N, CA, C and O of each residue as an XYZ file, in Angstrom:
612
protein
N      18.851     -7.209      7.585
C      18.812     -8.423      7.951
C      17.089     -8.766      8.033
O      16.189     -8.157      8.612
N      17.070     -9.929      7.246
C      15.501    -10.194      6.816
C      15.341    -11.245      7.911
O      16.168    -12.029      8.375
N      14.124    -11.059      8.183
C      13.066    -11.607      9.455
C      13.166    -13.120      8.841
O      13.166    -13.310      7.625
N      13.255    -14.222      9.840
C      12.836    -15.066      9.226
C      11.340    -15.709      9.110
O      10.556    -15.804     10.054
N      11.056    -16.204      7.542
C       9.945    -16.169      6.890
C       8.734    -16.613      7.831
O       7.699    -15.949      7.768
N       8.822    -17.873      8.840
C       8.880    -18.651      9.879
C       8.096    -17.483     11.286
O       7.309    -17.745     12.195
N       8.708    -16.328     10.914
C       8.109    -16.128     12.059
C       7.099    -14.627     12.055
O       6.696    -14.015     13.043
N       6.870    -14.307     10.598
C       5.846    -13.190      9.587
C       5.063    -13.780      9.247
O       5.233    -14.838      8.641
N       3.605    -13.127      9.618
C       2.957    -13.527      8.764
C       2.101    -12.635      7.744
O       2.161    -11.450      8.075
N       1.554    -12.791      6.941
C       0.790    -11.927      6.173
C      -0.629    -12.510      5.648
O      -1.035    -13.600      5.245
N      -1.345    -10.814      5.929
C      -3.103    -11.541      5.763
C      -3.079     -9.655      5.193
O      -2.190     -8.812      5.073
N      -4.652     -9.679      4.960
C      -5.333     -8.586      4.144
C      -5.849     -8.068      4.805
O      -6.212     -8.942      5.592
N      -6.417     -6.693      5.324
C      -7.035     -6.037      5.858
C      -8.528     -6.389      6.265
O      -9.304     -6.801      5.404
N      -8.827     -6.263      7.263
C     -10.335     -6.309      7.499
C     -11.239     -5.207      7.920
O     -10.496     -4.289      8.267
N     -12.226     -4.923      8.030
C     -12.742     -3.437      8.670
C     -12.380     -3.529      9.935
O     -12.334     -2.357     10.311
N     -12.018     -4.396     11.059
C     -11.701     -4.092     12.547
C      -9.922     -3.935     11.864
O      -9.066     -4.638     12.401
N      -9.571     -3.137     10.877
C      -8.109     -2.763     10.665
C      -8.237     -1.103     10.499
O      -7.365     -0.269     10.252
N      -9.544     -0.971     10.714
C      -9.210      0.775     10.327
C      -8.076      1.343     10.855
O      -7.151      1.738     10.144
N      -8.085      1.419     12.208
C      -6.826      1.963     13.375
C      -5.736      1.419     12.587
O      -4.932      2.254     12.173
N      -5.539      0.250     12.299
C      -3.685      0.244     12.052
C      -3.761      0.905     10.378
O      -2.815      0.671      9.626
N      -4.529      1.439     10.061
C      -4.494      1.545      8.389
C      -4.100      3.345      8.961
O      -3.156      3.861      8.363
N      -4.663      4.041      9.836
C      -4.920      5.515      9.832
C      -2.926      5.656     10.600
O      -2.099      6.552     10.429
N      -2.829      4.378     11.387
C      -1.352      4.476     12.255
C      -0.659      4.600     10.945
O       0.020      5.622     10.850
N      -0.662      3.849      9.960
C       0.324      3.953      9.180
C       0.187      5.083      7.876
O       1.016      5.355      7.008
N      -1.350      5.682      8.123
C      -1.219      6.829      7.093
C      -1.247      8.493      7.822
O      -1.421      9.610      7.334
N      -0.946      7.921      9.413
C      -1.066      9.704      9.580
C      -0.612      9.326     11.574
O      -1.228      9.831     12.512
N       0.582      8.342     11.711
C       1.288      8.163     12.846
C       1.782      9.104     13.086
O       1.717      9.670     14.178
N       2.459      9.525     12.001
C       4.087      9.788     11.913
C       4.215     11.145     12.394
O       5.243     11.599     12.897
N       3.140     11.770     12.221
C       3.028     13.095     12.778
C       2.439     14.809     12.742
O       2.688     15.522     13.715
N       1.866     15.219     11.869
C       1.070     16.282     11.650
C      -0.317     16.373     11.819
O      -0.886     17.417     12.139
N      -0.959     15.137     11.579
C      -2.560     14.907     11.658
C      -3.046     15.269     13.073
O      -2.233     15.449     13.980
N      -3.943     15.341     13.199
C      -4.749     15.777     14.297
C      -5.646     14.867     14.511
O      -6.152     14.130     13.665
N      -5.924     14.912     16.008
C      -7.218     13.635     15.967
C      -8.253     13.652     15.283
O      -8.785     12.664     14.776
N      -8.662     14.902     15.206
C      -9.901     14.918     14.014
C      -9.839     14.015     12.475
O     -10.545     13.263     11.804
N      -8.275     14.765     12.450
C      -7.503     13.890     10.741
C      -7.705     12.748     11.112
O      -8.401     12.115     10.318
N      -7.303     12.057     12.232
C      -7.248     10.719     12.588
C      -8.418     10.012     12.325
O      -8.492      9.057     11.552
N      -9.535     10.593     13.115
C     -10.671     10.161     12.996
C     -11.694      9.961     12.037
O     -12.639      9.174     11.983
N     -11.092     11.276     10.948
C     -11.819     11.405      9.765
C     -11.281     10.194      8.514
O     -12.036      9.687      7.684
N     -10.046      9.960      8.628
C      -9.717      8.807      7.999
C      -9.475      7.515      8.009
O      -8.936      6.868      7.111
N     -10.098      6.917      9.598
C     -10.623      5.878     10.081
C     -11.915      5.635      9.278
O     -12.099      4.778      8.414
N     -12.870      6.673      9.794
C     -14.013      6.425      8.902
C     -14.190      6.235      7.376
O     -14.958      5.465      6.800
N     -13.262      7.154      6.831
C     -13.082      6.630      5.288
C     -12.637      5.220      5.484
O     -13.175      4.139      5.248
N     -11.588      5.537      5.943
C     -10.738      3.830      5.697
C     -11.653      2.464      5.627
O     -11.573      1.522      4.840
N     -12.638      2.710      6.831
C     -13.751      1.301      6.813
C     -14.561      1.489      6.030
O     -15.136      0.480      5.624
N     -14.986      2.827      5.457
C     -15.989      2.453      4.199
C     -15.311      2.000      2.769
O     -15.759      1.219      1.930
N     -14.032      2.779      2.770
C     -13.751      2.360      1.608
C     -13.211      0.733      1.327
O     -13.200      0.071      0.289
N     -12.629      0.294      3.181
C     -12.291     -1.115      2.883
C     -13.944     -2.025      2.847
O     -13.880     -3.251      2.760
N     -15.068     -1.488      2.904
C     -16.176     -2.457      2.674
C     -16.200     -1.935      1.493
O     -15.897     -2.836      0.710
N     -16.472     -0.585      0.713
C     -17.023     -0.790     -0.658
C     -16.298     -1.266     -2.131
O     -16.683     -1.329     -3.299
N     -14.745     -1.629     -1.246
C     -13.773     -2.640     -2.184
C     -12.684     -1.529     -3.084
O     -12.094     -1.822     -4.124
N     -12.618     -0.132     -2.317
C     -11.831      0.760     -2.776
C     -10.368      1.016     -2.266
O      -9.608      1.884     -2.695
N     -10.133      0.187     -1.365
C      -9.173      0.026     -0.768
C      -8.479     -1.238     -0.542
O      -9.421     -1.783      0.034
N      -7.661     -2.036     -0.547
C      -6.991     -3.280     -0.173
C      -5.585     -2.800      0.766
O      -4.719     -1.943      0.590
N      -5.836     -3.775      1.798
C      -4.152     -3.851      2.537
C      -3.867     -4.994      2.826
O      -4.556     -6.013      2.791
N      -2.503     -4.780      3.212
C      -2.096     -6.203      3.358
C      -1.239     -5.481      4.406
O      -0.777     -4.347      4.277
N      -1.057     -6.496      5.720
C      -0.093     -6.528      6.578
C       0.386     -7.645      7.057
O      -0.239     -8.693      7.222
N       2.068     -7.325      7.402
C       3.029     -8.233      7.680
C       2.967     -8.348      9.386
O       3.298     -7.330      9.994
N       2.647     -9.285     10.008
C       2.321     -9.350     11.724
C       3.632    -10.485     12.621
O       4.164    -11.422     12.026
N       3.823    -10.272     13.512
C       4.564    -11.125     14.602
C       3.605    -11.340     15.277
O       2.857    -10.409     15.574
N       3.345    -12.718     15.733
C       2.217    -13.175     16.865
C       1.067    -12.286     17.015
O       0.708    -11.779     18.077
N       0.300    -12.072     15.421
C      -0.918    -11.112     15.788
C      -0.783     -9.431     15.831
O      -1.618     -8.533     15.721
N       0.583     -9.444     16.030
C       0.647     -7.656     16.052
C       0.921     -7.144     14.560
O       1.812     -7.784     14.002
N       0.427     -6.275     13.913
C       0.853     -5.492     13.043
C       2.444     -4.966     12.757
O       2.756     -3.828     13.107
N       2.956     -5.429     12.417
C       4.598     -4.652     12.374
C       4.585     -3.479     11.072
O       4.833     -2.285     11.242
N       4.096     -4.377      9.210
C       3.992     -3.430      8.181
C       2.582     -3.500      7.730
O       1.700     -4.270      8.110
N       2.532     -2.510      6.811
C       1.659     -2.534      6.094
C       1.657     -1.510      4.843
O       2.033     -0.338      4.851
N       1.086     -2.328      3.667
C       0.884     -1.459      2.678
C      -0.851     -1.835      2.012
O      -1.544     -2.847      2.115
N      -1.066     -0.643      1.402
C      -2.158     -0.049      0.862
C      -2.549     -0.054     -0.331
O      -1.534     -0.031     -1.027
N      -3.795     -0.078     -1.201
C      -3.917      0.317     -2.273
C      -5.020      0.931     -2.653
O      -5.994      0.178     -2.638
N      -5.234      1.986     -2.981
C      -6.829      2.866     -3.711
C      -7.085      2.447     -4.897
O      -6.130      2.292     -5.657
N      -7.985      2.254     -5.206
C      -8.786      1.739     -6.459
C      -9.390      3.252     -7.192
O     -10.382      3.708     -6.623
N      -9.112      3.675     -7.832
C     -10.431      4.776     -8.389
C     -10.587      4.854    -10.121
O      -9.863      4.202    -10.874
N     -11.297      5.458    -10.423
C     -11.389      5.268    -11.784
C     -11.078      6.695    -12.541
O     -11.740      7.705    -12.305
N     -10.017      6.654    -13.454
C      -9.459      7.465    -14.098
C      -9.447      7.804    -15.170
O      -8.883      8.861    -15.454
N     -10.245      6.804    -16.424
C     -10.044      7.144    -17.219
C      -9.142      6.136    -17.838
O      -8.230      5.692    -17.140
N      -9.323      5.599    -19.415
C      -7.788      4.991    -19.888
C      -6.922      5.696    -19.936
O      -7.078      6.737    -20.575
N      -5.746      5.450    -19.336
C      -4.060      6.549    -19.856
C      -3.542      5.775    -21.008
O      -3.963      4.747    -21.539
N      -2.351      6.656    -21.301
C      -1.478      6.396    -22.227
C      -0.934      4.616    -21.853
O      -0.349      4.270    -20.826
N      -1.217      3.973    -22.675
C      -0.924      2.715    -22.405
C      -1.370      1.677    -21.480
O      -0.732      1.103    -20.597
N      -2.840      1.516    -21.925
C      -3.725      1.299    -20.489
C      -4.944      1.833    -21.051
O      -5.393      2.977    -21.116
N      -5.453      0.460    -21.526
C      -7.253      0.279    -21.786
C      -8.043      0.166    -20.718
O      -9.260      0.162    -20.905
N      -7.476      0.044    -19.294
C      -8.031      0.085    -18.133
C      -8.696      1.197    -17.716
O      -7.982      2.106    -17.293
N     -10.102      1.400    -17.724
C     -10.674      3.069    -17.014
C      -9.813      2.985    -15.619
O      -8.759      3.591    -15.427
N     -10.496      2.072    -14.638
C      -9.663      2.105    -13.193
C      -7.962      2.358    -13.170
O      -7.168      1.845    -13.958
N      -7.726      3.028    -12.366
C      -6.142      3.004    -11.706
C      -6.087      2.986    -10.219
O      -7.023      3.393     -9.531
N      -4.714      2.396     -9.618
C      -4.843      2.393     -8.487
C      -3.631      3.422     -7.693
O      -2.893      4.099     -8.409
N      -3.533      3.460     -6.570
C      -2.721      4.574     -6.096
C      -1.986      3.993     -4.911
O      -2.612      4.048     -3.852
N      -0.947      3.521     -4.880
C       0.049      2.624     -3.734
C       0.037      3.659     -2.308
O       0.471      4.800     -2.465
N      -0.505      3.209     -0.811
C      -0.554      4.222     -0.179
C      -0.650      3.404      1.072
O      -1.270      2.353      1.236
N       0.167      4.160      2.027
C       0.159      3.648      3.551
C       1.101      2.271      3.712
O       0.967      1.294      4.448
N       2.007      2.579      2.812
C       3.303      1.954      3.321
C       4.185      1.598      4.283
O       5.232      1.482      3.646
N       4.407      1.369      5.330
C       5.052      1.788      6.984
C       5.731      0.378      7.341
O       5.514     -0.708      6.803
N       6.249      0.557      7.961
C       7.180     -0.414      8.803
C       7.370     -0.258     10.224
O       8.341      0.481     10.385
N       6.911     -0.596     11.254
C       7.637     -0.225     12.413
C       9.193      0.237     12.431
O      10.005     -0.500     11.872
N       9.566      1.248     12.958
C      10.977      1.148     12.935
C      11.935      0.229     13.607
O      13.117      0.566     13.672
N      11.616     -0.676     14.012
C      12.557     -1.386     14.976
C      12.314     -3.007     13.867
O      12.863     -4.045     14.236
N      11.581     -2.988     12.753
C      11.950     -3.958     11.752
C      11.949     -3.504     10.423
O      11.763     -4.233      9.448
N      12.155     -2.323     10.389
C      12.485     -2.043      8.942
C      14.002     -2.356      8.598
O      14.902     -2.524      9.421
N      14.094     -2.396      7.327
C      15.124     -2.775      6.134
C      15.187     -4.234      6.671
O      16.279     -4.516      7.164
N      14.333     -5.138      6.683
C      14.232     -6.238      6.626
C      13.170     -6.966      5.086
O      12.943     -8.144      4.809
N      12.876     -6.113      4.606
C      12.625     -6.577      3.291
C      10.682     -6.855      3.079
O      10.066     -7.203      2.071
N      10.129     -6.500      4.590
C       8.851     -6.402      4.913
C       7.996     -5.015      3.743
O       6.849     -5.415      3.547
N       8.133     -4.186      3.291
C       7.789     -3.352      2.737
C       7.748     -4.046      1.402
O       6.683     -4.421      0.911
N       9.004     -4.227      0.773
C       8.953     -4.760     -0.637
C       7.812     -5.800     -0.937
O       6.905     -5.725     -1.766
N       8.176     -7.007      0.165
C       6.984     -8.125      0.597
C       5.731     -7.809     -0.100
O       5.165     -8.166     -1.133
N       5.442     -6.694      1.239
C       3.973     -5.948      1.010
C       3.655     -5.375     -0.418
O       2.714     -5.677     -1.153
N       4.444     -4.676     -0.583
C       3.869     -3.892     -1.835
C       3.829     -5.021     -3.038
O       3.104     -4.676     -3.971
N       4.276     -5.918     -3.148
C       4.731     -7.222     -4.046
C       3.165     -8.009     -4.051
O       2.612     -8.467     -5.051
N       2.774     -8.018     -3.013
C       1.439     -8.651     -2.865
C       0.217     -7.700     -3.036
O      -0.828     -8.089     -3.558
N       0.417     -6.308     -2.523
C      -0.747     -5.894     -3.266
C      -0.870     -5.540     -4.535
O      -1.934     -5.230     -5.073
N       0.326     -5.578     -5.112
C       0.734     -5.252     -6.817
C      -0.143     -6.502     -7.219
O      -1.219     -6.163     -7.711
N      -0.028     -7.290     -7.167
C      -0.493     -9.139     -7.067
C      -2.446     -8.738     -7.530
O      -3.231     -8.853     -8.471
N      -2.383     -8.200     -6.011
C      -3.823     -7.927     -6.301
C      -4.778     -7.119     -6.910
O      -5.935     -7.428     -7.195
N      -3.883     -5.461     -7.190
C      -3.915     -4.819     -8.035
C      -3.968     -5.670     -9.696
O      -4.888     -5.772    -10.507
N      -2.680     -6.129     -9.712
C      -3.089     -7.420    -11.199
C      -4.035     -7.965    -11.482
O      -4.624     -7.963    -12.563
N      -4.417     -8.787    -10.002
C      -5.605     -9.419    -10.370
C      -6.801     -8.681    -10.526
O      -7.647     -9.247    -11.218
N      -7.019     -7.874    -10.196
C      -8.277     -6.728    -10.724
C      -8.379     -5.984    -12.093
O      -9.329     -5.333    -12.528
N      -6.877     -6.301    -12.799
C      -7.347     -6.047    -14.332
C      -6.403     -4.541    -14.194
O      -5.874     -4.335    -15.287
N      -6.093     -3.595    -13.318
C      -6.077     -2.235    -12.879
C      -4.212     -2.602    -13.953
O      -3.612     -3.673    -13.869
N      -3.828     -1.638    -14.641
C      -2.619     -1.793    -14.745
C      -1.971     -0.191    -14.478
O      -0.748     -0.304    -14.400
N      -2.301      0.915    -14.352
C      -1.351      2.181    -14.060
C      -1.774      2.172    -12.378
O      -2.959      2.165    -12.045
N      -0.850      2.172    -11.543
C      -0.118      2.213    -10.530
C       0.863      3.512    -10.094
O       2.067      3.615    -10.330
N       0.083      4.380     -9.459
C       1.295      5.473     -8.881
C       1.252      5.783     -7.716
O       0.224      5.520     -7.091
N       2.187      6.338     -7.159
C       2.468      6.177     -5.910
C       3.248      7.766     -5.610
O       3.520      8.440     -6.603
N       3.527      8.220     -4.459
C       4.308      9.145     -4.099
C       5.462      8.569     -3.060
O       5.093      7.568     -2.446
N       6.891      9.070     -2.744
C       7.572      8.370     -2.280
C       8.248      8.955     -2.021
O       8.286      9.920     -2.785
N       9.468      9.019     -0.729
C      10.559      9.955     -0.064
C      11.703      9.243     -0.846
O      11.600      8.286     -1.614
N      12.949     10.014     -0.429
C      13.949      9.506     -1.459
C      14.766      8.226     -0.465
O      15.632      7.621     -1.097
N      14.584      7.811      0.884
C      14.671      7.269      1.152
C      13.687      5.744      0.576
O      14.340      4.701      0.621
N      12.599      5.650      0.201
C      11.741      4.607      0.051
C      11.816      4.539     -1.603
O      11.049      3.794     -2.212
N      12.700      5.288     -2.230
C      12.487      5.354     -3.742
C      13.100      4.152     -4.176
O      12.350      3.708     -5.045
N      14.208      3.278     -4.010
C      14.676      2.186     -4.089
C      13.771      0.957     -3.933
O      14.167      0.000     -4.599
N      12.901      0.789     -3.378
C      12.359     -0.168     -2.873
C      11.813     -0.384     -4.103
O      12.032     -1.423     -4.726
N      10.826      0.874     -4.690
C       9.726      0.855     -5.959
C      10.509      0.602     -7.253
O      10.084     -0.153     -8.128
N      11.474      1.152     -7.323
C      12.411      1.223     -8.371
C      12.717     -0.304     -8.774
O      12.703     -0.816     -9.893
N      13.043     -0.971     -7.313
C      13.151     -2.461     -7.538
C      11.694     -3.400     -8.038
O      11.696     -4.526     -8.535
N      10.491     -2.520     -7.720
C       9.569     -3.333     -7.895
C       8.843     -3.233     -9.431
O       7.949     -3.904     -9.947
N       9.738     -1.949     -9.973
C       9.312     -1.653    -11.487
C       9.095     -0.370    -11.863
O       9.164      0.006    -13.034
N       8.810      0.397    -10.843
C       8.359      1.588    -10.955
C       9.108      2.581    -11.910
O      10.210      2.221    -12.325
N       8.650      3.705    -12.265
C       9.469      4.735    -12.611
C       9.107      5.917    -12.585
O       7.908      6.183    -12.675
N      10.264      7.109    -12.428
C      10.094      8.182    -12.189
C       9.011      9.218    -13.571
O       9.216      9.485    -14.755
N       8.248      9.427    -12.918
C       6.981     10.538    -13.662
C       6.906     11.985    -13.066
O       6.451     12.333    -11.977
N       7.427     12.682    -13.985
C       7.018     14.037    -12.678
C       7.312     14.052    -11.882
O       8.498     14.025    -11.554
N       6.442     14.098    -11.230
C       5.901     14.722     -9.812
C       5.659     13.354     -8.854
O       5.780     13.323     -7.629
N       5.276     12.204     -9.754
C       5.176     10.492     -9.096
C       6.189      9.583     -9.747
O       7.073      9.925    -10.532
N       5.920      8.359     -9.294
C       6.453      7.280    -10.236
C       5.220      6.564    -10.539
O       4.187      6.669     -9.878
N       5.391      5.767    -11.656
C       3.867      4.727    -12.088
C       4.727      3.815    -12.482
O       5.930      3.947    -12.710
N       4.036      2.854    -12.554
C       4.145      1.173    -12.975
C       2.913      0.731    -13.703
O       1.843      0.596    -13.110
N       3.084      0.462    -15.224
C       2.422     -0.171    -15.958
C       2.480     -1.498    -15.408
O       3.518     -1.808    -14.823
N       1.558     -2.328    -15.489
C       1.037     -3.720    -15.131
C       1.229     -4.235    -16.898
O       1.097     -3.470    -17.853
N       1.582     -5.776    -16.985
C       1.239     -6.383    -18.165
C       0.536     -6.944    -17.353
O       0.569     -6.951    -16.122
N      -0.373     -7.613    -18.357
C      -1.464     -9.118    -17.892
C      -0.092    -10.424    -17.918
O       0.803    -10.702    -18.716
N      -0.584    -11.015    -16.465
C       0.409    -12.197    -16.509
C      -0.007    -13.394    -17.362
O       0.729    -14.376    -17.449
């Protein structure tokens, strides 16, 4: 079931959103309190330095889903002249809002940001459950991960 568009708002992450990013990255399991604190500090710093960009879906200002991208310099890759690369990370939807298209919408928004930054090569790691979302976005299997080569619009 898709959510009515007027009930969900989308926004970019700010420095005040580091806790949401930690929840999406480490809220599900094995991370210790110290792991979460380390990631929170890194997330705030990475947002400030422009190395991390995230989008959130909200209902009444409450974050219900998010997706982020980490930028890094990896040198030109096969098929890409850009030395910058991106990794899609922290894609997460609160359980009660899953299977409504939010992850796909957020990933598309993040990929628009990546494209606008001139980055062409995007990688990610995924679970079997989420694989179809990324395949619909154009990602292809690549040994241990999936990749997407973005073309200029």
